[in-house]
N, C-alpha and C positions, 0 to 999 in steps of 0.2 A: 488347582489341585492337578489337573490337568498336565500345567509344566514340572511336577515334581515324578509324576508317572514316566513321562517323557524321559527324565532327567535318568533314572532307572534305568528304564530302555539303553538310553545313550553310554551309561558306566556299564552293562551286562554285554553292549556291541562292542565297546572297546575293550573291554576284558580278554574278548572272546579272540576278536582281531590281534589284539598283541600275544594271547597264547596260542594262538595259530599259527603266528611266526615262529615262536620261540620253539613246537612242535615241527616248523619247516626245517630251522637252523638242525634239529636234531636229524632229521630224516635225511637232508641233504650228507652229513657227517657221515650214513650209514652208506649211504649210496658212494661216497668217496672208500668210505673201508671196504666196501662188497667190491665195485670195479677198480677201481686206483683211481678212477679219475673224479674231475668233476661232470654234473650232469650237466649236458645238452639241452637246449630249451624244451625240447621236445620228449623228452624221455621225464618219466614217473619220479615222483620222488617216493611213491607209496608203492614199491616194486614188489613181484614175488620174487621173495629171500632164496628160492630154491633153486634160480632159474640162472644160469650163466650169464646172459644179456640182460639189461633193462626191460621188463615188460612189467604192464600195469599191474597190479595188484586185483584180487577178486575183494568184491567189498565186505566181505567177512575179513579177511586179512586187513583192510585199508582200516577196517575201526577198531582190529587189535595193535597194528600200529601206530593210530592214532593216541591207542589206549596207556600206549610201552612212550610214547612221547611225550604226553603229559605227564608220565610218572617220572620219566627223565629230566624235563622241563621244572620239573615241580608246578605245575600249574594243575587247575582243576577241568575236568575232560567235562562235566555237563553242560558248563553254558556254551562250549566250544561245539558239541553235536545240535546243540539249543543253534546255533548262530549258521550251522550247516544243516540243517533242517533233519536234522537225523535222530531227532527226541522222539519217535511217533510211542503208540505205546510196542509195536513190534521192535522198534530200537530200543528201549528200554529192555526186553525179553534179551535183544542181541547182543546189550552192553553187559548183562548179569552173564552171556555166553561166552564174550569176547573177556570179561575179567578174570572169569574160572582160567580160561585159555591164555590169559597172561599169567595169571598163577601156575600153571603147569608149568609153560614154558621158561620160566626162572626159576622153578625146581630144575627142569629141566639144565639149563646154561648151568646153575651152580655143581650140580651131579657131573653133566657133559660139557666145556666150553667148544662153542663150535666156532670157526675162521666167520663164517657167515650172516652170523646172529650173535650179536655183542654187546653185553651190558656195561654203559660209562662206568667205571669203578676204579676201587685204588688203582697206586702205583701197580701192587706185587700182584694183583689178579692180572692188571693189564701186561702187563710184563710177562706172565704165564700167558695168556693167552697168543700176546707176539712170539714167544720162544715157540711156541707149539703151530703158527700158521706157517707149513712148510710151504704151501701155495703163494704165500707172501713172499717168502726166502726166494723160491725161483722167478718170480715177477723180478724183482728187485735186484736178483743176484747176489744176495746178503750170503758170507760166508759165515764159515764154522770160528773163525778168528775174529768174526763182525761180531757176531753172536755175544761172544764171551767178553768181546769189552761193554757191549750194552748192555750184560748182565753188570756189570763191575760199576757202572755210573749209576743202575737204576734205583742205589738205596740213597742217591741224590733227592730224589722225589720229583714231585711237578709233574713230569711223562706218565700219562694216565692210558693213553692209547694207540693204538700202531700207527697213528699220524706223527703225534709226537716222538717215540721210536726211530721213525724214518727223518725226522728232524734232525734227532742227535747221530742216525747212522751217516747222515750226508754232511754232520761236521766233522766226525772221525772221518769220513772218507774224505774229504777237502783239506783236514790235519795232514792225513796219512800222503796226499799228493805232493803238498808244500814240502815235509823232507823228504820225498823222494828225489836224488841227484836226478839232471836230464832236460 
């Protein structure tokens, strides 16, 4: 009987670890989108999304980002919170607050897409967000002509976030440079 109990604990722990890794991948991509580079080893993946430099998020924001990451990665949040020791009564109350904030944020994202807080979604929404992100255009020197070309290839599908569009832009630029004599 004890062996069965330990097996269930191991399964829960294993699921929580794998799920946490999936959330970390989501947060890694969020960091890349926000700051335009990969994080350094000492920089937080759970960061304050309103700051222009990587700054550790508040505990409430970390819980919100965990919940959002779990939703995006399509994993259950509760086993992760238990694994991290964040599942006390107080934490369960906070979890309800986090879920409320997350619902509110999702509503806000649908109404007002923001370049610093993105939802991974279909290619048309991803393209709209990419086209609206003036800061990104400035950072990568993206011209109107290049934005036009990206819009034309977007119907091919596959590209869903700014990283995908930047890859396509790199290919467009490489092709343009190859055609230019000199």
